[in-house]
C-alpha positions as CSV (number, residue, x, y, z in Angstrom):
1,M,-14.4,-26.4,-1.3
2,N,-11.8,-24.2,-3.2
3,K,-12.6,-20.3,-2.4
4,K,-12.2,-17.9,-5.3
5,K,-9.2,-16.1,-5.3
6,L,-9.9,-12.2,-4.7
7,V,-6.7,-9.8,-5.0
8,V,-7.2,-6.5,-4.1
9,L,-4.8,-3.8,-5.0
10,T,-5.0,-0.8,-2.2
11,G,-3.7,2.4,-2.6
12,A,-3.3,5.7,-0.4
13,G,-7.4,6.6,-0.2
14,I,-8.0,3.2,1.7
15,S,-5.4,4.5,4.5
16,A,-6.6,8.7,3.8
17,E,-10.3,7.9,5.5
18,S,-8.3,6.6,8.9
19,G,-6.3,9.8,9.1
20,I,-3.4,9.0,7.1
21,K,-2.3,11.8,5.0
22,T,-1.3,11.3,1.4
23,F,1.0,13.6,-0.7
24,R,-0.8,13.5,-3.8
25,E,-3.3,15.6,-2.2
26,N,-1.2,18.4,-1.8
27,N,0.3,19.4,-4.7
28,G,3.0,16.7,-4.3
29,L,4.5,18.1,-1.0
30,W,4.3,16.1,2.2
31,E,3.9,17.5,5.8
32,N,5.2,20.5,3.5
33,H,8.2,18.8,2.1
34,D,8.9,18.0,-1.6
35,V,8.7,14.4,-2.3
36,T,12.3,14.4,-3.4
37,E,13.5,15.6,0.1
38,V,12.0,12.8,1.9
39,A,11.2,10.2,-0.3
40,S,14.3,9.5,-2.9
41,P,17.9,8.1,-2.2
42,E,19.4,11.5,-3.1
43,G,17.6,13.5,-0.4
44,W,18.8,10.7,2.0
45,A,22.1,11.3,0.9
46,K,21.6,14.9,0.8
47,D,19.8,14.9,4.5
48,P,19.1,11.9,6.3
49,H,18.2,13.6,9.7
50,L,15.6,15.1,7.3
51,V,14.7,11.7,6.2
52,L,14.7,10.3,9.2
53,D,12.5,12.6,11.4
54,F,10.1,12.7,8.2
55,Y,9.5,8.7,9.0
56,N,9.5,9.1,12.6
57,Q,6.4,11.0,12.3
58,R,5.0,9.1,9.9
59,R,5.2,6.4,12.6
60,K,4.2,8.4,15.3
61,Q,1.0,9.6,13.3
62,L,0.2,6.0,12.6
63,L,0.3,4.9,16.3
64,K,-2.7,7.1,16.5
65,C,-4.7,5.5,13.1
66,A,-7.0,2.5,13.4
67,P,-8.5,0.5,10.5
68,N,-11.8,1.8,8.9
69,G,-14.5,0.2,7.6
70,A,-13.0,-0.2,4.3
71,H,-10.0,-2.5,5.9
72,L,-12.6,-4.4,7.9
73,G,-14.7,-5.3,5.4
74,L,-12.0,-6.7,2.9
75,V,-11.0,-9.0,6.3
76,E,-14.7,-9.9,6.3
77,L,-14.3,-10.8,2.5
78,E,-12.4,-13.8,3.8
79,K,-15.1,-15.7,4.7
80,H,-16.4,-16.1,1.1
81,F,-13.1,-15.9,-0.9
82,D,-9.1,-16.5,-0.8
83,V,-8.4,-13.0,-0.4
84,E,-4.7,-11.9,-1.3
85,I,-4.3,-7.9,-0.9
86,I,-1.5,-6.4,-2.5
87,T,-1.0,-2.9,-1.0
88,Q,0.9,0.7,-2.2
89,N,0.6,1.8,1.2
90,V,3.4,1.5,4.2
91,D,1.4,1.5,7.1
92,D,0.0,-1.9,8.6
93,L,-4.0,-1.3,9.1
94,H,-4.5,-4.2,6.8
95,E,-2.6,-6.5,9.2
96,Q,-4.2,-4.7,12.4
97,A,-8.0,-5.1,10.7
98,G,-6.9,-8.8,10.6
99,S,-6.5,-9.8,6.9
100,S,-4.2,-13.1,6.5
101,H,-2.6,-12.2,3.2
102,V,-1.2,-8.4,2.4
103,L,1.9,-7.9,0.4
104,H,3.4,-4.4,0.7
105,L,4.7,-2.8,-2.8
106,H,6.1,0.0,-1.5
107,G,8.2,-1.0,1.9
108,E,6.6,-1.1,5.7
109,L,6.7,2.1,8.0
110,K,7.1,0.0,10.8
111,K,10.2,-2.0,9.5
112,V,13.9,-0.8,9.4
113,R,16.8,-2.2,7.1
114,S,20.7,-2.0,6.4
115,T,22.2,0.4,4.2
116,K,24.8,-2.3,4.1
117,D,22.7,-5.2,3.3
118,E,19.5,-4.8,1.8
119,S,18.6,-8.6,3.3
120,L,18.7,-7.2,6.6
121,I,15.4,-6.0,7.8
122,Y,14.5,-5.6,11.6
123,E,11.0,-4.6,12.8
124,L,11.5,-1.3,14.5
125,D,10.7,-1.2,18.4
126,G,8.4,1.9,19.1
127,W,8.3,4.9,16.2
128,E,11.8,6.3,16.5
129,L,14.5,5.5,14.1
130,K,17.8,7.8,15.1
131,W,20.7,8.9,13.3
132,G,23.3,6.4,14.7
133,D,20.9,3.0,14.9
134,T,23.2,0.3,13.0
135,C,22.5,-3.2,11.7
136,E,24.5,-6.0,12.9
137,K,27.1,-4.9,10.3
138,G,27.8,-1.8,11.7
139,A,25.7,0.5,9.1
140,Q,23.2,2.9,9.2
141,L,19.4,1.6,9.5
142,R,16.8,3.6,6.9
143,P,13.0,3.0,6.6
144,H,12.4,0.2,4.6
145,I,10.3,2.2,2.4
146,V,10.7,2.0,-2.0
147,W,11.5,5.5,-2.5
148,F,10.8,7.0,-5.6
149,G,13.7,6.0,-8.2
150,E,14.1,2.6,-6.5
151,A,13.4,-0.7,-7.7
152,V,10.4,-2.5,-6.4
153,P,11.5,-5.6,-5.3
154,A,8.0,-7.1,-4.4
155,M,6.7,-6.5,-7.9
156,E,7.4,-9.9,-9.2
157,A,5.1,-11.7,-6.7
158,A,2.7,-8.9,-6.8
159,I,2.3,-10.1,-10.6
160,D,2.3,-13.6,-9.8
161,I,-0.5,-13.3,-7.4
162,T,-2.7,-10.7,-9.8
163,E,-2.2,-13.9,-12.8
164,Q,-4.3,-16.2,-10.3
165,A,-7.1,-13.2,-9.9
166,S,-10.4,-14.8,-10.4
167,I,-11.4,-11.5,-9.3
168,F,-9.4,-8.3,-9.1
169,V,-10.7,-5.3,-7.1
170,V,-8.9,-1.8,-6.9
171,V,-9.9,0.5,-3.7
172,G,-8.1,3.6,-3.3
173,T,-5.7,4.2,-5.6
174,S,-5.9,6.8,-8.7
175,L,-3.7,4.3,-11.0
176,N,-1.3,6.4,-11.5
177,V,1.6,5.3,-9.8
178,Y,3.8,2.5,-11.9
179,P,4.8,0.2,-11.2
180,A,2.0,-0.7,-9.6
181,A,-0.7,0.7,-11.6
182,G,0.6,-1.9,-14.4
183,L,-0.5,-4.7,-12.1
184,L,-4.4,-4.1,-13.9
185,N,-2.0,-5.9,-17.5
186,Y,-2.0,-9.1,-15.9
187,V,-5.3,-9.7,-14.8
188,P,-6.5,-12.7,-17.0
189,E,-9.1,-12.0,-19.7
190,G,-12.8,-12.1,-18.6
191,V,-11.9,-11.9,-15.2
192,P,-14.3,-9.1,-13.4
193,I,-12.6,-6.3,-12.6
194,Y,-14.3,-3.6,-9.4
195,I,-12.7,-0.1,-8.8
196,I,-13.7,1.8,-5.9
197,D,-12.6,5.5,-6.0
198,P,-14.6,8.7,-5.6
199,N,-12.8,9.8,-9.0
200,L,-12.8,7.7,-11.7
201,P,-9.2,6.9,-12.9
202,A,-8.3,7.6,-16.7
203,Y,-8.8,3.9,-17.7
204,T,-9.5,2.0,-21.0
205,P,-13.2,1.2,-21.3
206,N,-13.3,-2.2,-20.4
207,P,-16.3,-4.0,-20.2
208,N,-15.2,-6.2,-17.2
209,I,-14.9,-3.2,-15.4
210,T,-17.4,-1.9,-12.8
211,F,-16.8,1.4,-11.0
212,I,-18.0,1.8,-7.7
213,Q,-17.6,5.9,-7.2
214,E,-17.2,6.3,-3.7
215,N,-14.8,6.5,-1.1
216,G,-13.7,2.9,0.6
217,T,-15.9,3.0,3.6
218,I,-19.2,3.0,1.4
219,G,-17.7,1.1,-1.8
220,V,-16.4,-1.7,0.3
221,P,-19.6,-2.7,1.8
222,K,-21.3,-2.4,-1.6
223,L,-19.0,-4.5,-3.1
224,I,-19.4,-7.2,-0.2
225,S,-23.3,-7.3,-0.9
226,E,-22.6,-7.6,-4.8
227,L,-20.3,-10.2,-4.7
228,T,-22.2,-12.2,-1.6
229,N,-25.5,-12.4,-3.4
């Protein structure tokens, strides 16, 4: 029997419950850094050592974090649905929880890539990327992260997945970050949309949208009960 396709868009809110800090909570400051200092091509050009250190600290923090009930709940939904996750998060908590299909829109913290050839992407061994660590072509490695002002290469794949959704779920994102927030425009007409977030996003009223005004760890179990009963 073919399972219905359940597409889930996740954002910083789902990881925040595992202890991963989000920059939007701190007036656009991330660990006291302006976002452009540590997450833009200009920041990298100006002070690559600062950027490397910043992401090394993020990786170190991730090693102490574990998936929470929201991540695990999305895995449980695979018993009933063909679940595909599109995440704005760069951590691997969905994978750690056991999700089978995860597309990372904004890159992956545990991977690094060549500054000379974008197709050369490597799993980083451990948490530290140093100045002087190079790819096979001899170029410095950088975090495999989509920075502000850079294109989002996975966007086309995300649109394809969204267009196949029988149910579309949003967990832990304010729907303020584009182009990711624009995925809602690709959900097929009439498909039910569930938005799980303690703060209701500013979104045009739509009869197909059900809001579950909770954090992911409470909202995802409510979603499971609604979809499986």
